[in-house]
C-alpha positions in Angstrom: -15.4 -5.8 56.2 -14.7 -9.0 54.0 -17.3 -7.3 51.1 -14.8 -4.2 51.1 -11.5 -5.8 50.9 -13.2 -8.3 47.7 -13.9 -5.0 46.5 -11.0 -3.2 46.6 -8.7 -6.3 45.4 -11.0 -6.8 41.8 -10.2 -2.5 41.5 -6.6 -3.5 42.0 -6.8 -6.1 39.8 -8.5 -4.3 37.2 -6.1 -1.2 38.0 -3.4 -3.5 37.5 -4.4 -5.3 33.8 -4.8 -1.7 32.2 -1.4 -0.6 33.7 0.4 -3.9 32.8 -1.4 -3.6 28.7 -0.6 0.1 28.1 3.5 -0.7 29.2 3.0 -3.9 27.1 1.6 -1.8 24.2 4.2 1.0 24.6 6.5 -1.9 24.7 5.8 -3.0 21.6 5.5 0.5 19.5 9.3 1.3 21.3 10.6 -2.0 18.9 8.8 -1.1 16.5 10.1 2.4 16.9 14.5 1.6 17.4 14.8 -2.6 15.8 12.6 -1.8 12.8 13.2 -0.3 9.4 10.1 0.6 7.4 9.9 -1.3 4.5 7.6 -0.6 1.5 6.6 -3.5 -1.2 5.1 -3.7 -4.6 5.0 -6.2 -6.3 2.7 -6.5 -9.6 1.9 -9.2 -12.4 0.3 -9.4 -16.0 -1.6 -12.0 -17.8 -2.9 -11.7 -20.6 -7.0 -12.8 -20.7 -7.7 -11.9 -24.2 -5.5 -10.9 -26.8 -6.6 -6.9 -26.0 -8.0 -7.3 -22.4 -4.8 -7.7 -19.9 -5.2 -8.4 -15.6 -2.8 -6.2 -14.1 -2.7 -7.4 -10.0 -0.7 -5.3 -8.0 0.2 -5.9 -4.5 1.0 -3.4 -1.7 2.9 -3.4 1.7 3.4 -1.2 4.3 5.7 -3.3 6.5 6.7 -2.6 10.2 4.4 0.6 10.1 3.7 3.0 12.8 1.6 5.4 11.5 -2.8 4.9 11.9 -3.7 5.4 8.3 -1.7 5.1 5.3 -2.9 5.4 1.5 -1.4 4.2 -1.8 -2.6 5.2 -5.4 -1.4 3.7 -8.4 -1.4 5.9 -11.6 -1.6 3.8 -14.9 -0.5 5.9 -18.0 -3.3 7.5 -20.0 -2.9 5.1 -23.0 -4.8 2.6 -21.2 -8.5 2.4 -20.3 -9.4 0.7 -17.3 -12.4 -1.5 -17.6 -13.0 -2.0 -14.1 -12.7 0.7 -11.9 -13.0 4.6 -12.6 -10.0 7.0 -11.6 -9.9 8.0 -8.3 -10.2 12.2 -8.3 -8.8 12.8 -4.8 -5.2 12.1 -5.8 -2.2 14.6 -7.1 -3.3 14.5 -10.8 0.4 13.7 -12.8 -0.4 14.9 -16.7 0.1 11.5 -18.8 -1.8 9.4 -15.8 -4.8 8.9 -14.4 -4.7 7.4 -10.3 -6.3 4.7 -8.8 -7.1 4.2 -5.2 -5.8 1.1 -3.3 -8.1 -0.2 -0.6 -5.3 -0.2 2.5 -6.2 -2.5 5.4 -3.7 -2.7 8.5 -3.2 -6.0 9.1 -0.8 -6.1 12.8 2.4 -4.5 11.9 1.5 -3.8 8.0 -0.9 -1.9 5.9 -1.4 -4.2 2.7 -3.6 -3.7 -0.2 -4.8 -6.3 -3.5 -6.3 -4.0 -6.3 -6.9 -5.8 -9.5 -7.0 -3.6 -13.0 -8.3 -4.9 -16.2 -6.3 -3.0 -18.9 -7.1 -2.2 -22.5 -4.8 -0.6 -25.1 -6.7 2.4 -26.3 -5.3 2.7 -29.7 -4.2 -0.8 -30.5 -2.8 -0.3 -33.8 0.1 2.3 -32.0 2.5 0.7 -29.6 3.4 2.2 -26.7 7.2 3.0 -25.3 8.1 1.1 -22.2 6.6 3.8 -19.4 6.2 3.8 -15.1 3.4 2.4 -13.5 3.5 4.4 -10.4 3.0 4.0 -7.1 2.3 6.7 -4.0 2.6 5.7 -0.5 1.4 8.4 1.6 -0.4 9.7 4.9 -2.7 12.4 5.7 0.8 14.7 6.0 3.2 14.1 3.1 4.1 11.9 0.4 6.3 8.8 2.1 7.5 6.9 -1.1 7.2 7.5 -4.8 7.9 4.0 -6.7 8.5 4.1 -10.7 10.2 0.4 -11.0 7.9 -1.2 -12.8 7.2 -0.2 -16.8 4.3 -1.1 -18.8 4.6 -1.3 -22.9 3.1 -2.5 -26.0 5.0 -3.5 -29.3 4.1 -5.5 -31.9 0.6 -6.0 -30.8 1.8 -7.8 -27.0 1.4 -5.8 -23.8 4.1 -7.0 -21.6 5.6 -5.7 -18.0 8.8 -5.1 -17.6 10.5 -5.0 -13.9 11.7 -7.2 -10.1 8.8 -9.8 -8.6 9.3 -7.3 -5.5 9.8 -3.8 -5.1 11.3 -2.7 -2.3 12.2 0.0 -0.3 13.6 0.5 3.3 13.4 4.1 5.3 14.7 3.8 9.0 11.5 4.6 11.4 10.3 7.8 12.5 7.8 9.0 14.5 5.2 10.9 12.2 6.0 8.8 9.7 
């Protein structure tokens, strides 16, 4: 009889722990849904390696995300050639742009990515007017946010990036987003 109660106790403890962790997960999920807005952050930086080659560093973050899958694509104008990556053909085509995929990784409540692009102007003698670098945030069903804050321009053989240190867009949290 003593062995029976010992086994019964272990089974009850297992059921209790399973219930406890599911309840904690539910509480965290509801807390995210009701008390935190979902934010999209984009941070870009352009550094010159040589006169003709530039390093574009792009960081994206989906802060307080509830969904399991987020994808980000960066659209770079066709007047620039990316030396270190191939264009991503699975993204929506935009005239005058080539799409490049960001490698998104989940870290607790956020989905982060960091990518480095080596840029070279296709025609160095030509001036390029300020053209936005477009970043698409999407999940499996829909486009969630489009950012056009940063602009890339070449004037007098100098390429520069115009935009704030950090671009942010905040939306209220919803199920299915």
